N, CA, C and O atoms as a printed pandas DataFrame, in Angstrom:
     atom_number atom_name residue_name chain_id  residue_number  x_coord  y_coord  z_coord
0              1         N          UNK        A               1   17.057   -8.125  -85.701
1              2        CA          UNK        A               1   16.703   -7.327  -86.422
2              3         C          UNK        A               1   15.372   -6.290  -86.447
3              4         O          UNK        A               1   14.602   -5.887  -87.319
4              5         N          UNK        A               2   15.558   -6.061  -84.830
5              6        CA          UNK        A               2   14.044   -5.228  -84.193
6              7         C          UNK        A               2   15.101   -4.176  -84.076
7              8         O          UNK        A               2   14.511   -3.277  -83.476
8              9         N          UNK        A               3   16.528   -3.699  -84.340
9             10        CA          UNK        A               3   16.839   -2.243  -84.481
10            11         C          UNK        A               3   16.561   -1.299  -86.287
11            12         O          UNK        A               3   16.801   -0.110  -86.494
12            13         N          UNK        A               4   16.056   -2.237  -87.230
13            14        CA          UNK        A               4   16.710   -1.522  -87.933
14            15         C          UNK        A               4   14.549   -1.196  -88.538
15            16         O          UNK        A               4   13.534   -1.811  -88.210
16            17         N          UNK        A               5   14.752   -0.024  -89.442
17            18        CA          UNK        A               5   13.366    0.623  -89.489
18            19         C          UNK        A               5   12.666    0.115  -90.682
19            20         O          UNK        A               5   13.110   -0.770  -91.414
20            21         N          UNK        A               6   11.917    0.524  -90.783
21            22        CA          UNK        A               6   10.840   -0.267  -92.066
22            23         C          UNK        A               6   11.595   -0.440  -93.066
23            24         O          UNK        A               6   11.873   -1.638  -93.028
24            25         N          UNK        A               7   12.111    0.031  -93.962
25            26        CA          UNK        A               7   13.138    0.353  -94.776
26            27         C          UNK        A               7   14.641   -0.510  -95.398
27            28         O          UNK        A               7   15.244   -0.742  -96.446
28            29         N          UNK        A               8   14.705   -0.767  -93.871
29            30        CA          UNK        A               8   15.843   -1.465  -94.348
30            31         C          UNK        A               8   15.748   -2.855  -93.465
31            32         O          UNK        A               8   16.769   -3.498  -93.219
32            33         N          UNK        A               9   14.420   -3.276  -92.998
33            34        CA          UNK        A               9   13.695   -4.308  -92.723
34            35         C          UNK        A               9   12.997   -4.712  -94.360
35            36         O          UNK        A               9   13.448   -5.663  -94.999
36            37         N          UNK        A              10   11.965   -3.922  -94.841
37            38        CA          UNK        A              10   11.975   -4.665  -96.385
38            39         C          UNK        A              10   13.468   -4.546  -97.293
39            40         O          UNK        A              10   12.849   -4.320  -98.332
40            41         N          UNK        A              11   14.543   -4.521  -97.629
41            42        CA          UNK        A              11   15.522   -4.338  -97.960
42            43         C          UNK        A              11   15.925   -5.817  -97.614
43            44         O          UNK        A              11   16.093   -6.738  -98.413
44            45         N          UNK        A              12   16.056   -5.843  -96.082
45            46        CA          UNK        A              12   17.004   -7.413  -95.447
46            47         C          UNK        A              12   15.741   -8.673  -96.609
47            48         O          UNK        A              12   16.096   -9.666  -97.243
48            49         N          UNK        A              13   14.589   -8.195  -96.510
49            50        CA          UNK        A              13   13.324   -8.973  -96.536
50            51         C          UNK        A              13   13.617   -9.298  -98.002
51            52         O          UNK        A              13   13.497  -10.478  -98.332
52            53         N          UNK        A              14   13.910   -8.588  -98.732
53            54        CA          UNK        A              14   14.174   -8.815 -100.503
54            55         C          UNK        A              14   15.600   -9.166 -100.872
55            56         O          UNK        A              14   16.145   -9.218 -101.975
56            57         N          UNK        A              15   16.123   -9.427  -99.474
57            58        CA          UNK        A              15   17.371   -9.602 -100.030
58            59         C          UNK        A              15   17.083  -11.161  -99.675
59            60         O          UNK        A              15   17.707  -12.054 -100.247
60            61         N          UNK        A              16   16.148  -11.412  -98.745
61            62        CA          UNK        A              16   16.409  -12.733  -98.573
62            63         C          UNK        A              16   15.717  -13.977  -99.820
63            64         O          UNK        A              16   16.022  -15.140 -100.087
64            65         N          UNK        A              17   14.742  -13.082 -100.316
65            66        CA          UNK        A              17   13.566  -13.404 -100.791
66            67         C          UNK        A              17   14.521  -13.346 -102.361
67            68         O          UNK        A              17   14.609  -14.308 -103.123
68            69         N          UNK        A              18   14.966  -12.422 -102.518
69            70        CA          UNK        A              18   16.351  -12.992 -103.600
70            71         C          UNK        A              18   17.416  -13.706 -103.885
71            72         O          UNK        A              18   17.915  -13.860 -105.000
72            73         N          UNK        A              19   17.836  -14.231 -102.678
73            74        CA          UNK        A              19   18.734  -15.350 -102.128
74            75         C          UNK        A              19   17.909  -16.055 -102.278
75            76         O          UNK        A              19   18.637  -16.999 -102.586
76            77         N          UNK        A              20   16.719  -16.552 -102.348
77            78        CA          UNK        A              20   15.515  -17.458 -102.587
78            79         C          UNK        A              20   15.417  -18.084 -103.882
79            80         O          UNK        A              20   15.452  -19.286 -104.146
80            81         N          UNK        A              21   15.282  -17.025 -104.703
81            82        CA          UNK        A              21   15.052  -16.690 -105.993
82            83         C          UNK        A              21   15.938  -17.106 -107.019
83            84         O          UNK        A              21   15.579  -17.515 -108.123
84            85         N          UNK        A              22   17.489  -16.951 -106.494
85            86        CA          UNK        A              22   18.150  -16.658 -107.142
86            87         C          UNK        A              22   19.143  -18.318 -107.893
87            88         O          UNK        A              22   19.529  -19.357 -107.357
88            89         N          UNK        A              23   19.195  -17.925 -108.943
89            90        CA          UNK        A              23   19.595  -19.535 -109.684
90            91         C          UNK        A              23   17.615  -20.260 -110.156
91            92         O          UNK        A              23   17.670  -21.126 -111.030
92            93         N          UNK        A              24   16.464  -20.013 -109.760
93            94        CA          UNK        A              24   15.458  -20.502 -109.704
94            95         C          UNK        A              24   14.254  -20.148 -110.834
95            96         O          UNK        A              24   13.221  -20.802 -110.979
96            97         N          UNK        A              25   14.844  -18.341 -111.986
97            98        CA          UNK        A              25   14.162  -18.560 -112.410
98            99         C          UNK        A              25   14.633  -18.096 -113.537
99           100         O          UNK        A              25   15.835  -17.832 -113.547
100          101         N          UNK        A              26   13.953  -17.902 -114.602
101          102        CA          UNK        A              26   14.250  -18.084 -116.585
102          103         C          UNK        A              26   15.630  -17.418 -116.236
103          104         O          UNK        A              26   15.996  -16.680 -115.322
104          105         N          UNK        A              27   16.127  -17.864 -117.111
105          106        CA          UNK        A              27   17.377  -16.685 -117.784
106          107         C          UNK        A              27   16.815  -14.707 -118.058
107          108         O          UNK        A              27   15.871  -14.226 -118.685
108          109         N          UNK        A              28   17.652  -14.226 -117.449
109          110        CA          UNK        A              28   16.935  -12.395 -117.694
110          111         C          UNK        A              28   16.152  -12.162 -117.005
111          112         O          UNK        A              28   15.627  -11.049 -117.043
112          113         N          UNK        A              29   15.620  -13.460 -115.778
113          114        CA          UNK        A              29   14.636  -12.393 -115.135
114          115         C          UNK        A              29   15.463  -11.489 -113.795
115          116         O          UNK        A              29   15.915  -12.216 -112.910
116          117         N          UNK        A              30   15.558  -10.783 -113.715
117          118        CA          UNK        A              30   16.094  -10.408 -112.190
118          119         C          UNK        A              30   15.189  -10.771 -110.983
119          120         O          UNK        A              30   13.970  -10.617 -111.051
120          121         N          UNK        A              31   15.991  -11.402 -109.542
121          122        CA          UNK        A              31   15.412  -11.694 -109.230
122          123         C          UNK        A              31   15.019  -10.692 -107.465
123          124         O          UNK        A              31   14.331  -10.796 -106.450
124          125         N          UNK        A              32   15.987   -9.827 -108.086
125          126        CA          UNK        A              32   15.676   -8.651 -106.567
126          127         C          UNK        A              32   14.558   -7.610 -107.085
127          128         O          UNK        A              32   14.033   -6.899 -106.228
128          129         N          UNK        A              33   14.150   -7.468 -108.457
129          130        CA          UNK        A              33   13.031   -6.953 -109.528
130          131         C          UNK        A              33   11.783   -7.866 -108.584
131          132         O          UNK        A              33   11.116   -7.371 -107.675
132          133         N          UNK        A              34   11.688   -9.332 -109.085
133          134        CA          UNK        A              34   10.794  -10.325 -108.552
134          135         C          UNK        A              34   10.523   -9.891 -106.973
135          136         O          UNK        A              34    9.531   -9.358 -106.476
136          137         N          UNK        A              35   11.782  -10.320 -106.363
137          138        CA          UNK        A              35   11.493  -10.019 -105.305
138          139         C          UNK        A              35   10.809   -8.446 -104.362
139          140         O          UNK        A              35   10.263   -8.489 -103.260
140          141         N          UNK        A              36   11.051   -7.215 -105.176
141          142        CA          UNK        A              36   10.570   -6.341 -104.644
142          143         C          UNK        A              36    8.980   -6.545 -105.253
143          144         O          UNK        A              36    8.029   -5.845 -104.904
144          145         N          UNK        A              37    8.935   -7.336 -105.953
145          146        CA          UNK        A              37    7.094   -7.120 -106.434
146          147         C          UNK        A              37    6.415   -7.998 -105.472
147          148         O          UNK        A              37    5.430   -7.750 -104.776
148          149         N          UNK        A              38    6.859   -8.674 -105.526
149          150        CA          UNK        A              38    6.079  -10.031 -104.319
150          151         C          UNK        A              38    6.048   -9.314 -102.560
151          152         O          UNK        A              38    5.093   -9.779 -101.938
152          153         N          UNK        A              39    6.767   -8.469 -101.855
153          154        CA          UNK        A              39    7.026   -7.857 -101.220
154          155         C          UNK        A              39    5.533   -6.430 -101.154
155          156         O          UNK        A              39    4.871   -6.181 -100.147
156          157         N          UNK        A              40    5.399   -5.837 -102.333
157          158        CA          UNK        A              40    4.616   -5.265 -102.891
158          159         C          UNK        A              40    3.011   -5.464 -102.460
159          160         O          UNK        A              40    2.221   -4.722 -101.876
160          161         N          UNK        A              41    2.865   -7.169 -103.169
161          162        CA          UNK        A              41    1.984   -7.441 -102.976
162          163         C          UNK        A              41    1.554   -8.109 -102.033
163          164         O          UNK        A              41    0.338   -8.197 -101.863
164          165         N          UNK        A              42    2.575   -8.826 -101.083
165          166        CA          UNK        A              42    2.429   -8.750  -99.538
166          167         C          UNK        A              42    1.756   -7.646  -98.846
167          168         O          UNK        A              42    0.772   -7.718  -98.109
168          169         N          UNK        A              43    2.712   -6.189  -99.334
169          170        CA          UNK        A              43    1.630   -5.010  -98.128
170          171         C          UNK        A              43    0.274   -5.057  -98.872
171          172         O          UNK        A              43   -0.736   -5.193  -98.181
172          173         N          UNK        A              44    0.180   -4.978  -99.941
173          174        CA          UNK        A              44   -1.534   -4.795 -100.524
174          175         C          UNK        A              44   -2.176   -5.189  -99.863
175          176         O          UNK        A              44   -3.099   -4.525  -99.392
176          177         N          UNK        A              45   -1.857   -6.949  -99.429
177          178        CA          UNK        A              45   -2.934   -7.955  -98.571
178          179         C          UNK        A              45   -2.828   -8.106  -97.657
179          180         O          UNK        A              45   -3.024   -9.189  -97.106
180          181         N          UNK        A              46   -2.351   -6.731  -96.930
181          182        CA          UNK        A              46   -2.013   -6.782  -95.249
182          183         C          UNK        A              46   -1.133   -7.211  -94.259
183          184         O          UNK        A              46   -1.165   -7.233  -93.029
184          185         N          UNK        A              47   -0.173   -7.615  -95.299
185          186        CA          UNK        A              47    1.292   -8.069  -94.679
186          187         C          UNK        A              47    1.712   -5.982  -94.059
187          188         O          UNK        A              47    1.319   -4.860  -94.376
188          189         N          UNK        A              48    3.070   -6.832  -92.707
189          190        CA          UNK        A              48    3.178   -5.787  -92.107
190          191         C          UNK        A              48    4.405   -6.692  -92.167
191          192         O          UNK        A              48    4.602   -7.706  -92.837
192          193         N          UNK        A              49    5.383   -5.882  -91.050
193          194        CA          UNK        A              49    7.440   -6.074  -90.556
194          195         C          UNK        A              49    6.604   -6.012  -89.435
195          196         O          UNK        A              49    5.872   -5.029  -89.318
196          197         N          UNK        A              50    6.585   -7.216  -88.289
197          198        CA          UNK        A              50    6.876   -6.894  -86.745
198          199         C          UNK        A              50    8.514   -7.134  -86.758
199          200         O          UNK        A              50    9.313   -7.604  -87.569
200          201         N          UNK        A              51    8.597   -6.524  -85.342
201          202        CA          UNK        A              51    9.777   -6.158  -84.983
202          203         C          UNK        A              51    9.860   -8.350  -84.162
203          204         O          UNK        A              51    9.021   -9.039  -83.582
204          205         N          UNK        A              52   11.224   -8.589  -84.575
205          206        CA          UNK        A              52   10.954   -9.903  -83.102
206          207         C          UNK        A              52   11.030   -9.432  -82.060
207          208         O          UNK        A              52   11.193   -8.214  -82.120
208          209         N          UNK        A              53   10.988   -9.829  -81.088
209          210        CA          UNK        A              53   10.933   -9.503  -79.612
210          211         C          UNK        A              53   13.131  -10.324  -78.975
211          212         O          UNK        A              53   13.734  -11.397  -78.962
212          213         N          UNK        A              54   13.276   -9.446  -78.755
213          214        CA          UNK        A              54   15.053  -10.462  -78.621
214          215         C          UNK        A              54   14.943  -11.232  -76.523
215          216         O          UNK        A              54   15.820  -11.834  -75.905
216          217         N          UNK        A              55   13.658  -10.867  -76.100
217          218        CA          UNK        A              55   13.797  -11.356  -74.885
218          219         C          UNK        A              55   12.909  -12.753  -75.012
219          220         O          UNK        A              55   11.787  -12.827  -75.513
220          221         N          UNK        A              56   13.925  -14.197  -74.254
221          222        CA          UNK        A              56   13.205  -14.637  -74.626
222          223         C          UNK        A              56   12.648  -15.763  -72.568
223          224         O          UNK        A              56   13.298  -16.257  -71.647
224          225         N          UNK        A              57   11.246  -15.604  -72.888
225          226        CA          UNK        A              57   10.520  -15.900  -71.480
226          227         C          UNK        A              57   11.256  -16.888  -70.562
227          228         O          UNK        A              57   11.957  -17.877  -70.776
228          229         N          UNK        A              58   10.884  -16.328  -69.596
229          230        CA          UNK        A              58   11.835  -17.274  -68.697
230          231         C          UNK        A              58   10.752  -18.814  -68.216
231          232         O          UNK        A              58    9.846  -18.617  -67.406
232          233         N          UNK        A              59   10.910  -19.869  -68.636
233          234        CA          UNK        A              59   10.005  -21.261  -68.290
234          235         C          UNK        A              59    9.496  -21.513  -67.432
235          236         O          UNK        A              59    8.318  -21.857  -67.329
236          237         N          UNK        A              60   10.992  -21.286  -65.908
237          238        CA          UNK        A              60   10.620  -21.967  -64.629
238          239         C          UNK        A              60   10.592  -22.942  -64.779
239          240         O          UNK        A              60   10.665  -23.498  -65.875
240          241         N          UNK        A              61   10.429  -23.666  -63.286
241          242        CA          UNK        A              61   10.525  -24.590  -62.893
242          243         C          UNK        A              61    8.309  -24.856  -62.833
243          244         O          UNK        A              61    7.384  -24.180  -62.383
244          245         N          UNK        A              62    8.461  -26.763  -63.876
245          246        CA          UNK        A              62    7.299  -26.719  -64.080
246          247         C          UNK        A              62    6.557  -27.578  -62.867
247          248         O          UNK        A              62    6.992  -28.665  -62.485
248          249         N          UNK        A              63    5.314  -26.904  -62.286
249          250        CA          UNK        A              63    4.571  -27.607  -60.779
250          251         C          UNK        A              63    3.816  -28.709  -61.142
251          252         O          UNK        A              63    2.708  -28.514  -61.642
252          253         N          UNK        A              64    4.362  -30.195  -60.921
253          254        CA          UNK        A              64    3.821  -31.196  -60.770
254          255         C          UNK        A              64    2.040  -31.004  -60.778
255          256         O          UNK        A              64    1.146  -31.406  -61.523
256          257         N          UNK        A              65    2.072  -30.468  -59.977
257          258        CA          UNK        A              65    0.793  -30.351  -59.209
258          259         C          UNK        A              65   -0.512  -29.841  -60.215
259          260         O          UNK        A              65   -1.735  -29.899  -60.086
260          261         N          UNK        A              66    0.320  -29.362  -61.184
261          262        CA          UNK        A              66   -0.591  -28.695  -62.113
262          263         C          UNK        A              66   -0.711  -29.834  -63.304
263          264         O          UNK        A              66   -1.726  -29.815  -64.001
264          265         N          UNK        A              67    0.258  -30.773  -63.535
265          266        CA          UNK        A              67   -0.230  -31.309  -64.418
266          267         C          UNK        A              67   -1.154  -32.825  -64.176
267          268         O          UNK        A              67   -1.797  -33.600  -64.884
268          269         N          UNK        A              68   -0.792  -32.702  -62.792
269          270        CA          UNK        A              68   -2.343  -34.337  -62.373
270          271         C          UNK        A              68   -3.437  -33.274  -62.605
271          272         O          UNK        A              68   -4.476  -33.619  -63.168
272          273         N          UNK        A              69   -3.226  -31.775  -62.129
273          274        CA          UNK        A              69   -5.036  -31.508  -62.215
274          275         C          UNK        A              69   -5.236  -31.164  -63.864
275          276         O          UNK        A              69   -6.412  -31.085  -64.219
276          277         N          UNK        A              70   -4.458  -31.005  -64.650
277          278        CA          UNK        A              70   -4.316  -30.989  -66.450
278          279         C          UNK        A              70   -5.157  -32.209  -66.550
279          280         O          UNK        A              70   -6.255  -32.072  -67.089
280          281         N          UNK        A              71   -4.743  -33.613  -66.026
281          282        CA          UNK        A              71   -4.907  -34.782  -66.155
282          283         C          UNK        A              71   -6.084  -35.391  -65.926
283          284         O          UNK        A              71   -6.656  -36.322  -66.493
284          285         N          UNK        A              72   -6.454  -34.456  -64.649
285          286        CA          UNK        A              72   -7.788  -35.331  -63.981
286          287         C          UNK        A              72   -9.018  -34.476  -65.089
287          288         O          UNK        A              72   -9.946  -34.944  -65.750
288          289         N          UNK        A              73   -8.464  -32.895  -64.899
289          290        CA          UNK        A              73   -9.303  -32.406  -66.282
290          291         C          UNK        A              73  -10.015  -33.382  -67.124
291          292         O          UNK        A              73  -11.086  -33.976  -67.003
292          293         N          UNK        A              74   -8.736  -33.354  -68.351
293          294        CA          UNK        A              74   -8.853  -34.268  -69.919
294          295         C          UNK        A              74   -9.551  -35.292  -69.523
295          296         O          UNK        A              74  -10.376  -35.760  -70.307
296          297         N          UNK        A              75   -9.345  -35.984  -67.962
297          298        CA          UNK        A              75  -10.329  -37.737  -68.011
298          299         C          UNK        A              75  -11.938  -37.146  -67.440
299          300         O          UNK        A              75  -13.032  -37.649  -67.697
300          301         N          UNK        A              76  -11.747  -36.346  -66.888
301          302        CA          UNK        A              76  -13.584  -35.488  -66.564
302          303         C          UNK        A              76  -13.606  -35.503  -68.095
303          304         O          UNK        A              76  -13.485  -36.660  -68.497
304          305         N          UNK        A              77  -13.731  -34.519  -69.185
305          306        CA          UNK        A              77  -13.912  -34.211  -69.947
306          307         C          UNK        A              77  -14.085  -35.273  -71.175
307          308         O          UNK        A              77  -14.911  -35.205  -72.085
308          309         N          UNK        A              78  -13.057  -36.304  -70.954
309          310        CA          UNK        A              78  -13.630  -37.494  -71.899
310          311         C          UNK        A              78  -14.809  -38.509  -71.658
311          312         O          UNK        A              78  -15.293  -39.344  -72.421
312          313         N          UNK        A              79  -15.143  -38.154  -70.267
313          314        CA          UNK        A              79  -15.565  -39.231  -69.880
314          315         C          UNK        A              79  -17.348  -38.388  -70.524
315          316         O          UNK        A              79  -18.274  -38.864  -71.181
316          317         N          UNK        A              80  -17.174  -37.351  -70.067
317          318        CA          UNK        A              80  -18.065  -36.683  -69.954
318          319         C          UNK        A              80  -18.496  -36.150  -71.999
319          320         O          UNK        A              80  -19.550  -35.583  -72.284
320          321         N          UNK        A              81  -17.834  -36.375  -72.659
321          322        CA          UNK        A              81  -18.496  -36.408  -73.674
322          323         C          UNK        A              81  -19.179  -37.191  -74.650
323          324         O          UNK        A              81  -19.364  -38.333  -74.229
324          325         N          UNK        A              82  -19.559  -37.026  -75.634
325          326        CA          UNK        A              82  -20.955  -38.193  -76.179
326          327         C          UNK        A              82  -19.985  -38.365  -77.067
327          328         O          UNK        A              82  -19.406  -37.545  -77.780
328          329         N          UNK        A              83  -19.761  -40.523  -76.853
329          330        CA          UNK        A              83  -19.469  -40.647  -77.776
330          331         C          UNK        A              83  -19.051  -40.563  -79.505
331          332         O          UNK        A              83  -19.939  -41.311  -79.914
332          333         N          UNK        A              84  -18.541  -40.284  -80.342
333          334        CA          UNK        A              84  -18.395  -40.163  -82.230
334          335         C          UNK        A              84  -17.979  -41.129  -82.609
335          336         O          UNK        A              84  -17.963  -42.085  -81.834
336          337         N          UNK        A              85  -17.626  -41.229  -83.546
337          338        CA          UNK        A              85  -17.942  -42.606  -84.337
338          339         C          UNK        A              85  -16.138  -43.053  -83.960
339          340         O          UNK        A              85  -15.488  -42.322  -83.212
340          341         N          UNK        A              86  -15.636  -44.069  -84.466
341          342        CA          UNK        A              86  -14.788  -44.553  -84.310
342          343         C          UNK        A              86  -13.455  -44.137  -84.746
343          344         O          UNK        A              86  -13.820  -43.408  -85.668
344          345         N          UNK        A              87  -12.036  -44.056  -84.766
345          346        CA          UNK        A              87  -11.451  -43.186  -85.709
346          347         C          UNK        A              87   -9.858  -43.978  -85.406
347          348         O          UNK        A              87   -8.971  -43.430  -84.751
348          349         N          UNK        A              88   -9.775  -44.900  -85.822
349          350        CA          UNK        A              88   -8.395  -46.019  -85.387
350          351         C          UNK        A              88   -7.382  -44.552  -85.589
351          352         O          UNK        A              88   -7.600  -43.476  -86.145
352          353         N          UNK        A              89   -6.233  -45.092  -84.867
353          354        CA          UNK        A              89   -4.925  -44.151  -84.772
354          355         C          UNK        A              89   -4.596  -44.353  -86.159
355          356         O          UNK        A              89   -5.187  -45.176  -86.858
356          357         N          UNK        A              90   -3.639  -43.596  -86.577
357          358        CA          UNK        A              90   -2.945  -44.500  -87.834
358          359         C          UNK        A              90   -1.443  -45.618  -87.623
359          360         O          UNK        A              90   -0.606  -45.507  -86.727
360          361         N          UNK        A              91   -1.452  -46.431  -88.493
361          362        CA          UNK        A              91   -0.740  -47.614  -87.554
362          363         C          UNK        A              91   -1.491  -48.380  -87.048
363          364         O          UNK        A              91   -1.162  -49.566  -87.072
364          365         N          UNK        A              92   -2.684  -48.022  -86.449
365          366        CA          UNK        A              92   -4.062  -48.877  -85.943
366          367         C          UNK        A              92   -3.578  -50.109  -86.609
367          368         O          UNK        A              92   -3.198  -49.965  -87.771
368          369         N          UNK        A              93   -3.533  -51.052  -86.196
369          370        CA          UNK        A              93   -3.813  -52.797  -86.918
370          371         C          UNK        A              93   -5.214  -53.380  -85.964
371          372         O          UNK        A              93   -5.975  -54.322  -86.184
372          373         N          UNK        A              94   -5.174  -52.515  -84.988
373          374        CA          UNK        A              94   -6.903  -53.449  -84.607
374          375         C          UNK        A              94   -8.022  -53.018  -85.272
375          376         O          UNK        A              94   -8.993  -53.685  -84.915
376          377         N          UNK        A              95   -8.320  -52.124  -86.148
377          378        CA          UNK        A              95   -9.168  -51.478  -86.438
378          379         C          UNK        A              95   -9.568  -52.591  -87.547
379          380         O          UNK        A              95  -10.547  -52.415  -88.272
């Protein structure tokens, strides 16, 4: 969708919303008309179309030393922080 102009992007979004609304409205309600109004409301509230990037960033190899340093920093931070109230983990049976 990156090569579409703003009008085509709006039409594509309106089609997607129309498809979502189809069959969920009262008889006689026009899904395309409601979709157009929904897009107008989104635009009035600052919504805008942003082109999606086609490029997928390369992840590269993970450096194990980075993970070790991160774990060390997390342990240091946890050791320095003030103790807070006990909050059991979900499913904790020792609470």
